[in-house]
C-alpha positions in Angstrom: 0.0 0.0 0.0 1.3 3.5 -0.9 1.3 5.7 2.2 0.4 9.4 2.4 4.1 10.1 3.0 4.9 8.1 -0.2 2.5 10.4 -2.1 4.1 13.5 -0.7 7.5 12.2 -1.5 6.4 11.2 -5.0 5.1 14.7 -5.7 8.4 16.2 -4.5 10.4 13.6 -6.5 8.5 14.7 -9.7 9.5 18.3 -9.0 13.1 17.3 -8.2 13.6 16.1 -11.8 11.9 19.2 -13.2 8.7 17.4 -14.1 5.3 19.0 -13.5 3.2 17.1 -11.0 -0.5 16.0 -11.2 -3.0 14.5 -8.8 -6.1 12.8 -10.3 -9.0 12.3 -7.9 -11.5 9.6 -9.0 -11.4 5.9 -9.9 -13.8 5.5 -12.8 -12.8 5.4 -16.5 -12.7 9.2 -16.7 -10.2 9.4 -13.9 -8.3 6.5 -15.3 -8.0 7.9 -18.8 -7.1 11.3 -17.4 -4.3 9.8 -15.2 -2.9 7.8 -18.1 -2.9 10.7 -20.5 -1.2 13.0 -17.9 1.5 10.5 -17.0 2.1 9.8 -20.7 2.2 13.5 -21.4 5.1 14.3 -19.1 3.4 14.8 -15.7 4.6 12.9 -12.6 1.1 11.7 -11.9 -0.5 10.4 -8.7 -3.9 8.8 -9.1 -6.1 8.5 -6.0 -9.1 6.3 -5.9 -11.6 5.2 -3.2 -10.8 1.6 -4.1 -14.2 0.1 -4.9 -14.6 0.1 -8.6 -17.9 -1.8 -8.3 -19.4 1.3 -6.9 -18.4 3.5 -9.9 -20.9 4.2 -12.6 -18.2 3.0 -15.1 -18.5 -0.5 -13.6 -22.3 -0.8 -14.1 -22.3 0.6 -17.6 -23.7 -1.4 -20.5 -20.3 -1.2 -22.2 -21.9 0.4 -25.2 -19.7 3.0 -26.8 -22.5 5.2 -27.9 -21.2 7.3 -30.8 -24.9 7.6 -32.0 -26.0 9.6 -29.0 -25.4 13.1 -30.3 -28.3 14.9 -28.7 -28.5 15.7 -24.9 -31.6 14.7 -23.1 -32.3 18.2 -21.9 -35.0 19.2 -24.5 -38.6 20.2 -24.7 -39.3 17.0 -26.5 -38.0 15.0 -23.5 -40.3 17.0 -21.2 -43.3 16.5 -23.4 -42.8 12.8 -23.3 -42.0 12.7 -19.5 -45.4 11.8 -18.1 -45.7 8.7 -20.2 -42.1 7.7 -19.4 -42.5 7.8 -15.6 -41.9 4.5 -13.8 -45.5 4.5 -12.5 -46.7 4.7 -16.1 -44.5 1.8 -17.1 -41.5 3.8 -18.2 -37.9 4.2 -17.1 -37.8 7.5 -15.2 -37.9 7.3 -11.4 -39.1 10.4 -9.6 -40.1 9.1 -6.2 -41.9 11.6 -3.9 -39.5 10.9 -1.1 -36.7 12.2 -3.3 -38.4 15.4 -4.3 -35.9 17.7 -2.6 -33.2 16.2 -4.9 -35.0 16.1 -8.2 -37.3 19.1 -8.2 -34.5 21.8 -8.1 -32.6 19.7 -10.7 -35.7 19.6 -12.8 -36.2 23.4 -12.7 -32.6 23.8 -14.0 -33.2 21.1 -16.7 -36.2 23.1 -17.9 -34.0 26.2 -18.2 -31.4 24.1 -20.1 -34.0 23.0 -22.7 -33.9 26.4 -24.3 -30.2 25.8 -25.1 -30.7 22.3 -26.6 -29.5 23.2 -30.1 -26.2 24.6 -28.7 -25.9 21.6 -26.3 -26.4 19.2 -29.2 -23.6 20.8 -31.2 -21.3 20.7 -28.1 -22.0 17.1 -27.3 -21.6 16.1 -31.0 -18.1 17.7 -30.9 -17.1 15.1 -28.3 -19.1 12.2 -29.6 -17.5 12.2 -33.1 -14.1 12.0 -31.4 -15.0 9.4 -28.8 -14.3 6.1 -30.6 -11.1 7.3 -32.4 -9.8 8.3 -28.9 -10.6 4.9 -27.5 -8.7 3.2 -30.4 -5.7 5.4 -29.6 -5.9 4.6 -25.9 -6.2 0.8 -26.2 -3.5 0.7 -28.9 -1.2 2.7 -26.6 -1.8 0.3 -23.6 -1.6 -2.8 -25.9 -5.2 -3.9 -25.3 -6.9 -3.4 -28.7 -9.0 -6.6 -28.3 -10.9 -5.1 -25.4 -12.7 -2.5 -27.6 -14.9 -3.8 -30.4 -16.3 -1.4 -33.1 -19.0 -3.8 -34.3 -22.0 -1.5 -34.2 -25.3 -2.4 -32.4 -29.0 -2.8 -33.0 -32.1 -1.0 -31.9 -34.9 -3.5 -32.0 -38.6 -2.4 -31.9 -41.5 -4.5 -30.8 -44.4 -2.8 -32.4 -45.1 -1.6 -36.0 -45.6 1.9 -34.8 -42.4 2.3 -32.8 -40.5 0.5 -35.6 -41.7 2.9 -38.2 -41.0 5.9 -36.1 -37.6 4.6 -34.8 -36.3 3.7 -38.3 -37.5 7.0 -39.8 -35.8 9.0 -37.0 -32.6 7.0 -37.3 -32.3 7.4 -41.0 -32.9 11.1 -40.8 -30.2 11.8 -38.2 -26.7 13.0 -39.0 -24.6 11.2 -36.4 -21.3 12.5 -37.5 -19.2 9.4 -36.8 -21.8 6.6 -36.6 -24.3 5.7 -39.3 -27.6 3.9 -39.4 -29.7 1.7 -41.8 -32.7 -0.5 -41.5 -31.8 -4.0 -40.5 -31.8 -6.5 -43.3 -34.4 -9.4 -43.3 -31.7 -11.9 -42.2 -30.6 -9.7 -39.4 -34.1 -9.3 -38.2 -34.7 -13.0 -38.3 -31.6 -13.5 -36.2 -32.9 -11.1 -33.6 -36.3 -12.8 -33.6 -34.7 -16.2 -33.0 -32.6 -14.8 -30.1 -35.2 -12.7 -28.5 -38.3 -14.9 -28.3 -39.7 -13.6 -31.6 -40.3 -10.1 -30.2 -38.7 -7.6 -32.7 -40.8 -6.6 -35.6 -38.3 -4.1 -37.0 -34.7 -2.9 -36.2 -32.1 -0.3 -37.0 -28.5 -1.5 -37.6 -26.0 1.1 -36.4 -22.4 1.1 -37.6 -19.3 2.7 -36.1 -20.6 2.4 -32.6 -18.6 0.2 -30.2 -18.5 -2.0 -27.1 -16.1 -2.7 -24.2 -15.6 -6.4 -24.3 -14.7 -6.8 -20.6 -15.1 -3.7 -18.4 -13.1 -5.0 -15.3 -10.3 -6.3 -17.6 -10.0 -2.9 -19.5 -9.9 -1.0 -16.2 -7.2 -3.4 -14.9 -5.2 -3.0 -18.1 -5.4 0.8 -17.9 -4.4 0.7 -14.3 -1.4 -1.5 -15.0 -0.3 0.6 -18.0 -0.4 3.7 -15.8 1.8 2.1 -13.2 4.2 0.7 -15.8 4.6 4.2 -17.2 5.7 5.4 -13.7 2.5 6.6 -12.3 1.6 6.2 -8.6 -1.8 4.7 -7.7 -3.2 4.5 -4.2 -6.5 4.1 -2.4 -7.6 7.0 -0.1 -10.6 9.0 0.8 -10.5 12.7 -0.3 -12.3 15.0 2.1 -12.3 18.1 -0.1 -10.2 20.4 -2.3 -9.2 23.5 -0.5 -8.3 26.8 -2.1 -5.5 28.8 -0.4 -4.2 32.0 -2.0 -5.5 31.0 -5.4 -4.0 27.5 -5.3 -5.8 24.2 -4.9 -4.8 21.5 -2.4 -6.4 18.0 -2.0 -7.3 17.3 1.7 -7.3 13.6 2.5 -9.6 11.9 5.0 -6.9 12.0 7.7 -6.4 15.7 7.2 -3.2 15.4 5.2 -2.8 18.0 2.4 -1.4 17.2 -1.1 -0.3 19.9 -3.5 0.5 19.5 -7.2 0.9 21.6 -10.3 -2.4 20.2 -11.6 -5.2 18.6 -9.5 -7.9 16.9 -11.5 -11.3 16.2 -9.9 -12.9 13.3 -11.8 -14.8 11.8 -8.9 -18.2 11.2 -10.5 -21.1 12.1 -8.4 -18.8 13.0 -5.5 -17.2 15.8 -7.5 -19.7 18.5 -6.5 -18.8 18.1 -2.8 -15.0 18.2 -3.6 -15.4 21.3 -5.6 -17.7 23.3 -3.3 -14.9 25.5 -2.0 -13.7 26.3 -5.5 -16.9 26.5 -7.5 -19.7 26.9 -5.0 -22.9 24.8 -5.3 -22.9 22.6 -8.5 -26.3 21.2 -9.7 -25.0 17.6 -10.0 -27.5 14.9 -9.3 -27.2 11.1 -8.7 -29.0 9.8 -11.7 -29.2 6.2 -10.7 -29.2 3.2 -13.0 -29.9 -0.5 -12.4 -28.6 -3.6 -14.1 -28.9 -7.4 -13.8 -26.0 -9.7 -14.8 -26.1 -13.4 -15.7 -23.0 -15.4 -15.8 -22.8 -17.3 -19.1 -20.6 -20.0 -20.8 -19.5 -19.5 -24.3 -22.3 -21.8 -25.5 -25.1 -19.7 -24.0 -24.8 -16.7 -26.2 -23.1 -15.8 -29.5 -20.0 -13.6 -28.9 -20.5 -11.9 -32.3 -23.9 -10.5 -31.4 -23.4 -6.8 -30.6 -25.4 -4.9 -28.0 -29.1 -4.7 -28.7 -31.2 -1.9 -27.4 -35.0 -2.3 -26.9 -36.4 1.3 -27.0 -39.9 0.0 -26.2 -38.6 -1.3 -22.9 -35.8 1.4 -22.4 -33.3 -1.4 -22.0 -30.1 -2.5 -23.6 -28.6 -6.0 -23.6 -24.8 -6.6 -23.9 -22.8 -9.7 -24.1 -19.5 -9.3 -22.2 -16.6 -11.8 -22.0 -18.5 -14.1 -19.6 -21.8 -12.5 -18.7 -24.9 -11.0 -20.2 -26.1 -7.6 -18.9 -29.4 -5.8 -19.1 -29.4 -2.2 -18.0 -32.2 0.4 -17.6 -33.8 3.3 -15.6 -33.0 6.9 -14.8 -33.8 7.4 -11.2 -33.2 10.9 -9.8 -32.3 10.7 -6.1 -29.5 11.1 -3.6 -26.4 8.9 -3.9 -27.1 6.9 -0.7 -30.8 6.5 -1.1 -32.1 2.9 -0.7 -32.6 1.0 -4.1 -36.0 0.3 -5.4 -36.4 -3.5 -5.7 -39.3 -3.1 -8.1 -36.8 -1.9 -10.8 -34.7 -5.0 -10.6 -37.9 -7.1 -10.7 -39.0 -5.3 -13.8 -35.6 -5.9 -15.5 -35.9 -9.6 -14.7 -39.4 -9.7 -16.2 -38.0 -8.0 -19.3 -35.2 -10.6 -19.4 -37.6 -13.5 -19.1 -40.0 -12.1 -21.7 -37.1 -11.7 -24.2 -36.0 -15.2 -23.6 -32.6 -14.3 -22.0 -30.8 -17.1 -20.3 -30.2 -16.8 -16.5 -27.0 -18.7 -16.7 -25.7 -19.5 -13.2 -28.2 -17.0 -11.7 -28.6 -13.2 -12.0 -26.9 -10.6 -9.8 -28.2 -7.1 -9.2 -26.4 -3.7 -9.2 -27.3 -0.1 -8.7 -25.0 2.9 -9.3 -25.1 6.7 -9.7 -24.5 8.4 -13.0 -23.2 11.9 -12.4 -25.6 14.2 -14.3 -25.8 17.9 -14.8 -29.1 19.6 -15.8 -28.1 20.2 -19.5 -26.9 16.6 -19.8 -23.4 17.9 -20.8 -20.2 17.0 -19.0 -18.2 19.5 -16.9 -14.6 19.7 -18.3 -12.5 22.7 -17.6 -10.4 24.8 -15.2 -11.7 26.1 -11.9 -12.2 29.9 -11.6 -10.7 30.0 -8.1 -7.4 28.2 -8.8 -5.6 27.8 -12.1 -4.0 24.5 -11.0 -7.5 22.9 -10.4 -9.1 21.0 -13.4 -12.3 19.0 -13.5 -13.9 16.3 -15.6 -17.2 14.8 -14.4 -21.0 14.8 -15.2 -20.9 12.6 -18.2 -24.3 11.0 -17.3 -25.0 8.0 -19.6 -21.8 8.6 -21.6 -19.1 8.2 -19.0 -17.4 5.2 -20.6 -18.1 6.4 -24.1 -16.4 9.8 -23.5 -13.7 8.9 -21.1 -10.9 8.4 -23.6 -11.5 11.8 -25.3 -12.0 13.4 -21.9 -8.6 12.1 -20.8 -7.0 13.7 -23.9 -8.8 17.0 -23.3 -7.6 17.1 -19.6 -4.0 16.4 -20.7 -4.1 19.2 -23.2 -5.7 21.6 -20.7 -3.1 20.6 -18.0 -0.2 21.3 -20.5 -1.8 24.6 -21.6 -2.1 23.2 -25.2 -5.1 23.8 -27.5 -7.5 21.0 -26.8 -8.8 18.7 -29.6 -12.3 20.0 -29.1 -13.6 23.3 -27.8 -14.1 23.3 -24.0 -16.2 26.5 -23.5 -19.6 24.7 -23.6 -18.4 22.4 -20.8 -17.2 25.0 -18.4 -19.0 25.2 -15.0 -19.4 28.9 -15.6 -22.5 28.0 -17.6 -24.3 27.4 -14.3 
């Protein structure tokens, strides 16, 4: 275990050889990609993590690299459809009365953000079109290209009406990097054979991707960071304090760590860490649920890419040794008790679609860090030039983590970033 004294000495050692130093706070894929890019870019980098990757939104992700999701959810169209998409109406959106103090203020800010939807879509697309190329660069650099698969995915519809509307919308959308076409008859037959005859129509997306094994990719990135000379440790971060225009990370035991660059990439915990620097940040824990079934190679074809079911607001992904179904957007507090009805509904969906249970299904809940305009926060703090941040990626944390790491490395080195960062600055709130 790396001690706090080791961390302090590591930072000083970086300075002693005339290398700038960096601290990255956060253990998900955004933090991992940021730490790797900083270390590779010449910073003596220390990466601090709470140590439980299974709690991170990255862990529970569907593994779908969603280069087709070019429009943020903050829109008047989303609000018009909201009543029919509430969980009590059979939909995926959880707004429980007991959590109203969390979701009502967030909802008011979301309403205000809807008026900026067009600008938000342009900003999000500027990242999305760069997302998969950035992932290819990252996995090539860490010698793990097999862990990312760019094999596209399907959106499968279960009624004639939703199929017509879904196919029409997909064909009319300019995705930038991804593309879409109506599924061929033989593709639709394969989906019907696999999913209990349910799909009546489907869209085949190309140039979208998948993480083949989420824990394996995280472990490979962790090891590559260490092999490059980075220091990784497990610790609790209490806050980021600002003293005379400079940020310092305060650990749980009160120890203070200074560095030339400090990057807050702590997911839903980022708002608390940045309170001294940025004031209140309207970040909410948008909680997602999944079920996993352990499978053998014979239980499911490895070449079937992720399949989304828009009528059920679910997506099914085959990983290296498991099958995962994810769903729900539940707006609450991070520590609120889970709602078992949502797991039960996922299991009913799985049974209805004929999905195998393998050795039994496990349940997971986690918190997507979401801002009211459904855009990430990537930038430099107003109160301290050495303080950077990268969080709030909502459903796209894994998708956008590689490009976010590149953006943070450029920002830390005072280089022009590969995409404009003004739309993602926290000043917008």
